[in-house]
C-alpha positions as CSV (number, residue, x, y, z in Angstrom):
1,M,0.0,0.0,0.0
2,E,1.3,3.4,-1.0
3,F,0.3,6.5,0.9
4,D,0.0,10.0,-0.4
5,L,2.7,11.5,1.8
6,A,1.8,15.1,1.2
7,Q,-1.8,14.5,2.3
8,T,-0.7,12.3,5.2
9,D,1.8,14.8,6.4
10,A,-0.7,17.6,6.1
11,L,-3.2,15.7,8.2
12,L,-0.7,14.9,10.9
13,S,0.8,18.5,11.0
14,T,-2.5,20.5,10.9
15,T,-4.8,18.6,13.2
16,R,-5.1,21.3,15.8
17,A,-6.8,21.7,19.1
18,V,-9.9,23.5,17.9
19,R,-12.1,25.6,20.2
20,K,-13.2,29.0,18.8
21,R,-13.6,27.6,15.3
22,L,-16.0,24.9,16.3
23,D,-19.3,25.4,14.5
24,L,-21.9,25.4,17.3
25,E,-24.8,25.6,14.9
26,R,-24.2,22.6,12.6
27,E,-25.5,19.2,13.6
28,V,-23.1,16.3,13.8
29,P,-24.6,13.0,12.5
30,R,-24.1,10.0,14.7
31,S,-22.9,8.1,11.7
32,V,-19.9,10.3,11.4
33,I,-19.0,9.7,15.1
34,D,-19.4,6.0,14.5
35,E,-17.1,6.1,11.5
36,C,-14.4,7.9,13.4
37,L,-14.6,5.6,16.4
38,E,-14.3,2.5,14.1
39,L,-11.0,3.9,13.0
40,A,-10.0,4.9,16.5
41,V,-10.3,1.3,17.8
42,Q,-7.7,0.2,15.3
43,A,-5.1,1.8,17.5
44,P,-2.8,-0.5,19.5
45,T,-3.3,-1.2,23.2
46,A,-1.0,-2.5,25.9
47,G,-1.1,-6.3,25.8
48,N,-3.9,-6.2,23.3
49,S,-6.2,-5.4,26.3
50,Q,-8.7,-3.3,24.3
51,T,-10.2,-2.0,27.5
52,W,-11.3,1.3,25.9
53,R,-14.9,2.4,26.2
54,W,-16.5,5.4,24.6
55,L,-19.2,7.6,26.0
56,V,-20.9,9.9,23.4
57,I,-23.3,12.6,24.6
58,D,-25.5,14.5,22.1
59,D,-28.4,15.1,24.5
60,A,-28.7,18.8,25.1
61,D,-29.8,18.5,28.8
62,L,-26.9,16.1,29.6
63,R,-24.4,18.3,27.8
64,A,-25.6,21.3,29.8
65,K,-25.1,19.5,33.1
66,V,-21.6,18.2,32.1
67,A,-20.7,21.7,30.9
68,Q,-21.7,23.2,34.3
69,S,-19.5,20.7,36.1
70,Y,-16.7,21.6,33.7
71,R,-17.1,25.3,34.4
72,T,-17.1,24.7,38.1
73,A,-14.0,22.6,37.9
74,L,-12.2,25.3,35.8
75,A,-13.2,28.0,38.3
76,E,-11.8,26.0,41.2
77,S,-8.5,25.1,39.4
78,F,-5.2,26.8,38.9
79,F,-6.4,28.0,35.4
80,R,-6.7,31.7,36.2
81,D,-3.3,31.9,37.9
82,Q,-1.6,30.2,35.0
83,A,-3.4,32.4,32.5
84,H,-2.3,35.5,34.4
85,A,1.3,34.3,34.7
86,A,1.5,33.6,30.9
87,A,0.2,37.1,30.2
88,E,2.7,38.7,32.5
89,R,5.5,36.8,30.9
90,G,4.4,38.1,27.5
91,E,3.8,34.6,26.1
92,A,1.3,35.6,23.4
93,Q,0.7,32.1,22.0
94,T,0.1,30.6,25.4
95,S,-2.2,33.5,26.4
96,R,-4.2,32.8,23.2
97,V,-4.6,29.2,24.3
98,Y,-5.9,30.2,27.7
99,D,-8.2,32.7,26.1
100,S,-9.7,30.1,23.8
101,A,-9.9,27.6,26.7
102,A,-12.0,30.1,28.7
103,W,-14.2,30.7,25.6
104,L,-14.7,26.9,25.3
105,A,-15.8,26.7,29.0
106,D,-18.3,29.5,28.5
107,N,-19.7,27.8,25.3
108,L,-19.2,24.1,26.0
109,H,-22.9,23.4,26.4
110,K,-23.4,24.6,22.8
111,V,-21.0,22.1,21.3
112,P,-23.2,19.4,19.5
113,V,-21.3,16.3,20.7
114,F,-19.1,15.3,23.6
115,V,-17.0,12.2,23.4
116,I,-15.6,10.9,26.7
117,P,-12.9,8.2,26.2
118,C,-12.8,5.8,29.1
119,V,-11.0,2.6,30.1
120,E,-12.0,-0.3,32.2
121,G,-10.2,-0.3,35.5
122,R,-8.0,2.5,37.0
123,P,-4.5,2.7,38.5
124,E,-4.4,2.1,42.2
125,P,-3.1,5.1,44.2
126,G,0.7,5.0,44.1
127,A,0.7,2.5,41.2
128,H,4.0,2.0,39.5
129,A,4.7,4.3,36.6
130,A,4.8,1.3,34.2
131,F,1.3,0.3,35.1
132,Q,0.0,3.9,34.8
133,A,1.7,4.2,31.4
134,S,0.0,1.0,30.1
135,V,-3.4,2.2,31.2
136,Y,-3.2,5.6,29.6
137,G,-1.1,4.3,26.7
138,S,-4.0,2.0,25.8
139,I,-6.4,4.9,25.2
140,Y,-4.4,7.9,24.1
141,P,-3.4,6.5,20.7
142,A,-7.0,5.8,20.0
143,M,-8.0,9.3,21.0
144,W,-5.5,10.8,18.6
145,S,-6.7,8.5,15.8
146,F,-10.2,9.7,16.5
147,Q,-9.1,13.3,16.2
148,L,-7.3,12.6,13.0
149,A,-10.4,10.9,11.6
150,L,-12.5,13.9,12.6
151,R,-10.0,16.3,10.9
152,S,-10.2,14.3,7.6
153,R,-14.0,14.7,7.6
154,G,-14.1,18.4,8.3
155,L,-14.6,18.2,12.0
156,G,-12.5,19.3,15.0
157,S,-12.0,18.8,18.7
158,T,-9.7,19.5,21.5
159,L,-8.4,17.2,24.2
160,T,-9.4,18.5,27.6
161,T,-9.2,17.0,31.1
162,I,-10.7,19.8,33.2
163,H,-13.9,17.9,33.9
164,L,-11.9,15.1,35.6
165,F,-11.6,17.3,38.7
166,K,-15.3,16.6,38.9
167,E,-15.1,13.0,37.6
168,Q,-17.4,11.4,40.1
169,E,-20.0,14.2,39.7
170,V,-20.0,13.7,35.9
171,A,-20.1,9.9,36.4
172,E,-23.3,10.3,38.4
173,I,-24.8,12.6,35.7
174,L,-24.0,10.1,33.0
175,G,-24.5,6.8,34.9
176,V,-20.9,5.8,34.5
177,P,-20.4,2.6,36.6
178,D,-17.7,2.1,39.2
179,G,-14.5,0.7,37.8
180,I,-14.7,2.8,34.6
181,L,-12.0,5.6,34.3
182,Q,-12.8,8.7,32.4
183,V,-9.7,9.9,30.6
184,A,-10.7,13.1,28.8
185,L,-13.5,15.0,27.2
186,L,-13.5,15.7,23.5
187,P,-16.0,18.4,22.4
188,V,-16.8,17.6,18.7
189,A,-18.2,19.8,16.0
190,Y,-17.7,20.7,12.4
191,T,-15.1,23.4,12.0
192,K,-15.5,26.9,10.6
193,G,-13.2,26.4,7.6
194,T,-10.6,23.7,7.3
195,D,-7.5,25.9,6.6
196,F,-5.6,24.9,9.7
197,K,-1.8,25.4,9.7
198,R,1.3,24.0,11.3
199,A,1.9,25.2,14.9
200,V,5.0,27.0,16.0
201,R,7.2,24.3,17.5
202,P,11.0,24.1,18.2
203,P,12.8,22.0,15.6
204,A,12.9,18.3,16.6
205,S,16.7,18.4,16.3
206,E,16.9,20.8,19.2
207,I,15.0,18.4,21.6
208,T,16.2,15.0,20.4
209,H,19.0,13.0,22.0
210,W,20.6,10.1,20.3
211,N,22.2,7.2,22.1
212,G,22.1,9.0,25.5
213,W,20.9,12.3,27.0
């Protein structure tokens, strides 16, 4: 199988964290979410465990309740202090990220679909780093595949974990059983335009070490 490298590289390098450019007015068909999840579950998992589970919320009342928990968690977190510190340091790009994150919190209930990736089981308190890595390493590749699949279909998202400060509260709202670990919340919508560009990043050569640190 031969890939179109230009298209593949464009997909990988322009799949952005999308917030303000989410189209809050356009409906997202369930069939599109299903297609993207079918691709997502082709991702590898630790020991072929396949413990991922996906919770999709398109009910407006439930989205409103989850969004309120999200906003409460954000208000109680370190968010404002970090945003203020970034502004004082003159970090324009970081400040824009915080600004768009605040916008998302204010408008989260309007986003047509939430996808909450989950896994069966959770690391015990103080669990060895290797075990923790296997748990999260078994869902994060699938999450990224899901986001790439969204991008290729004209949709966008952003990976946010703020609601996990209220994980139990959200679990009660959505009926998530004990033993299921919520890992993130992905707000999903079509995007306003698809002309996303590469982000400003340091060259890989400056942060890569060969054969030792």
